C-alpha positions, 0 to 999 in steps of 0.5 A, spaced: 465 492 535 466 485 537 472 483 541 477 481 536 482 475 537 489 473 534 488 469 528 493 469 523 491 464 517 495 461 512 497 464 506 494 460 500 497 461 493 495 459 486 502 458 482 508 461 485 506 468 485 500 469 481 495 469 486 495 469 494 490 470 499 490 471 507 486 472 513 488 475 519 485 478 526 489 482 531 487 484 538 492 489 539 492 492 532 500 493 533 502 489 527 506 494 522 509 492 516 515 496 514 514 500 508 515 496 502 512 495 494 511 489 490 510 487 483 503 485 484 496 488 485 494 488 492 487 488 495 486 489 503 479 489 505 478 491 513 473 486 516 473 490 523 477 495 526 481 501 524 488 502 520 492 508 517 495 506 510 501 511 508 501 511 500 504 515 495 504 521 499 496 520 502 494 518 509 488 513 508 484 511 515 481 505 513 475 502 517 470 496 516 467 495 509 473 499 506 478 496 501 485 499 500 487 498 492 494 498 491 497 498 484 504 494 483 510 498 485 507 503 489 510 504 496 506 503 502 505 501 509 500 500 515 500 503 522 495 502 528 489 506 528 485 509 534 481 503 535 484 497 538 485 491 534 483 489 527 481 484 522 482 483 514 483 479 508 489 481 504 489 479 496 495 479 492 495 478 484 499 478 478 498 482 472 499 476 468 493 473 473 489 478 471 490 478 464 488 471 464 481 473 466 482 478 460 480 484 464 485 489 461 480 490 455 474 492 460 478 498 463 478 495 470 486 495 471 490 498 472 487 502 478 487 509 476 491 510 482 492 506 489 487 509 493 481 507 499 474 505 497 468 504 501 463 499 500 456 501 502 453 497 508 448 494 503 454 491 499 459 489 504 455 482 506 456 480 498 463 482 498 465 479 504 461 472 502 466 472 496 472 473 500 470 468 504 469 463 499 475 465 495 479 463 502 475 456 502 476 454 495 484 455 496 483 451 503 479 445 500 483 446 493 477 442 489 477 441 482 477 447 478 478 451 484 482 456 480 477 458 475 472 459 481 477 464 484 478 468 478 471 468 477 470 471 484 476 476 483 473 478 477 466 480 480 470 484 486 473 488 481 467 489 477 464 492 484 470 496 485 469 499 478 461 500 480 462 504 486 468 508 485 464 514 483 459 514 489 465 513 493 469 520 490 462 524 492 462 521 499 463 526 505 470 525 509 470 521 515 473 525 522 480 524 523 486 525 528 487 533 528 494 532 526 493 527 520 492 533 515 498 536 518 502 530 517 499 530 510 502 537 508 509 535 511 508 528 506 507 533 500 512 537 502 517 532 502 515 529 496 516 536 492 523 537 496 526 530 496 532 532 492 534 537 497 538 536 504 532 535 508 532 533 515 527 532 521 529 538 524 528 543 518 521 540 517 519 541 524 521 548 524 518 549 517 511 547 520 512 549 527 512 543 531 517 540 535 522 535 532 520 529 537 512 530 536 513 530 529 517 524 529 512 520 533 506 523 529 510 522 522 511 514 524 504 513 527 500 516 521 505 513 515 508 507 518 515 510 516 520 514 520 521 521 517 528 519 514 526 512 512 520 516 508 525 520 505 530 515 503 524 511 500 521 517 496 528 518 493 529 511 491 522 510 488 524 516 483 530 513 482 527 507 480 522 511 475 528 514 472 532 507 471 526 505 467 524 511 463 531 514 462 538 512 459 541 516 465 547 513 468 547 511 475 551 516 478 547 522 475 540 519 477 543 519 484 545 526 484 538 528 481 534 524 487 538 527 492 544 523 494 551 526 495 555 520 494 553 514 489 556 509 494 551 511 499 545 511 493 547 504 491 547 501 499 540 505 500 537 502 493 539 495 495 536 496 502 529 498 500 529 494 493 533 488 495 537 489 489 542 494 485 540 499 481 543 496 475 540 489 476 534 493 477 534 496 470 536 490 467 531 486 470 525 490 469 526 494 463 
């Protein structure tokens, strides 16, 4: 792999939040965003290096030529892989931006799930050409550049659709021996988040020391154990707020919080808003 130098380009935008694109390279690979979710689609294409993505109970190791597809509102984070440094292009686009391309009727969106997709070696140069052209169009802002960007995005989504079946049949790549164990623990948390779980209880159940589990869990998911538990509970609360008429107090109890005040505080820390305001704004 070539030596990666630190370069963090500007984030280009079309509209307030309709479309964004950004190029970044880091030589040490230590950039680690906090677990987060957002109301738009995200495409994360890795040009060089390795990153570990945590998303919906999955741990996905991305390498050169891999694209992470993220549906709106799916909680995710990235962490350092086994290789030093990484280089990526990140795209975000709103459902309304995609609707403007009338892609919904083609079955391209939404993605059936947030996931990793690998482009074959022969197709990577064309995908990367389109990504770099998007950046150039947004940087130069020549007449009708928005239409060019929409067209390029549509072509990329079509390529995603075409390679999906082949990717599902591809053989898994080697990974850290603890990755499967952490995946088991993540699945356990996803199934038992309503219970009073602790790091120590999970460590004992899976025969791992608490300190080692803490380090490995953070490495492969980007979350501390307690943080992942909180985010998982809040994510289920978000679903219930939008899909049921249940009172906030009842929802708090059902997702594992003993006290409504603690639930309200945690919900605002994770989402930036209160449960009632979230229900009102997103319903």
